[in-house]
C-alpha positions, 0 to 999 in steps of 0.5 A: 500500500505504501508503494502507492505513496512512493510512486505518488511522491515522485509525481508530487516532486515532479509536479512541484518542480514544474511550477516552483518559482513560477510568477505569472502575469496575472494582470493580463488575461492570459497570465491569469488563465495560466495561473488559474490552470497551474493552481488547478493542476497542483490542486487536482493532481497533487493535493486532491489526488493524494487525499483521494488515494488516502480515502481509498487506502483508509478503507482498505487499510484501517490500521495504517490510517495514522501512518497514511495521514502523517505520510499524506501530510508530509507529501502535501507539504511538498506542493502546498507551499508552491500552491500557496505562493501561486494562490497568493499571487492570484488573490493579490491580483483579485484584491487589487482588481476589487480595490480598483473597481471600488475606487472607480465606483467611488469616483463615479459616484462622487462625479454623479453626486457633484453634477446632481448637486450642481443641477439642484443648485441651479434649479434653486436659484429661482426659489432663493430670489423670491422677494429680492429687490429689483437690483438684486434680481437684475444682477442675478439674472445677468449672472445666470444668463452668462452661464454656459454648460460644456460637455467637457465640464458637465459631460452627460449632465449638460442638458439637465443643467441647461434645463435647470438654469432655464427654469430658474431664469424663467422664475427670476424673470417672473419675479422681476416683473412682479417686483417692477409692478409692485414698485410701479403700484407703490409709486402710483399710490404715493403719487395719488396720495401726493395729488390728493394732498395737493388737491385737499390743500387747494380745496382748503385754500379755495374754501378760505378764499371763498369765505374771505370773498363771501365776507367781503361781499357781505361787508360790501353789501352791508356798506351799500344797503344799510347805512347805519347812522351810528357806527355799529360793531362788525358783528352785531349781537344776534339779539339786535339782528333778530329785533331788527328783523322783527321790526322789518316784518312789522313794517310789512304788516302795516296797511299801505295807503290806498292807491287811487285807480288810474285815470282813463287814458285820453287819446293823444293826451299827455301821459299822466302819472297816476300811481302814488309815490313816496320819496327815498326819505319817506322810506328811510323814515319808515325803516328807521333806525335802518336806512338805505340809499338809492344805490342799495334799492337799485341793487335790491331791484327797485328803480325810481319812477320819477323825481321831485326836484332833487328827491327820487320818487319810488312807487308806493305799491313797491314799499311792501316788496322793498321791506320784504327784500330787505328782510330777506337780506337780513335773514341771509346775514343772520344765517351767516352770523349764526354759522360763524358763531 
């Protein structure tokens, strides 16, 4: 039985010497294939052949089991170092390739992440510009519009980067239009407020001028119509005005003299003044302590119907209407005084 292992020993030495100190170019496909083939030859025709023989012999010679195991171990030790040497070469190359692959994957992963981060940054410009001033939006828009995306820099991500930039530019342009409209609206509001303030100032000035003009008109009318014998205050007490008004009304209530009917008109005869008249002095006597001039009566709408020497004559039938007109003027003045108070 041991003779089989003697024969196997010769074969193991030959096999070990065949591959001893062999260094394979495992970085190449051919070298890797040769190394793998050598390892398989050493394994199959060396170690595995002996272990198979061992199993077979163990069955046949049970009492030589330990001897065979020691012998097999001794014989395996002949080729095992050579196998381990070649195996280390193979494993070293496999580890190198695995590390190189991992490095390539890392570089590719970082490259993709870098481009995706750049695209996300480009896409986010539009959102970050919301609420910015017109100057900031125009500056950002000018900067983004000058960006270009070369295939050398962005590689297969150039199109995506350009699309993301176009989206941000469109958003910024929209935001710029909104900001300009907002500024225009604000300017319009301020202009409208300024115009409103100017119009209000003009209205107040016109009101002031109108009040001054009305006061001048009242003063002028007062000077023309009512010539008081004694100087009176500019704004007489309200009680005096009421008393004067009541006195004027009492004068209206007095019965006017009966006016004689006009004489028949004779053909080709000279005109005959048939209506009763009264002098301006008579009117002032009746309305005393007030007085009025011919110009004042003319302003109230009453003209002389004749003259008697230097005296102007007025129709006696107009006296009630003269007093009524004066009363109306007094009522108007009384209303102005009450409003001013």
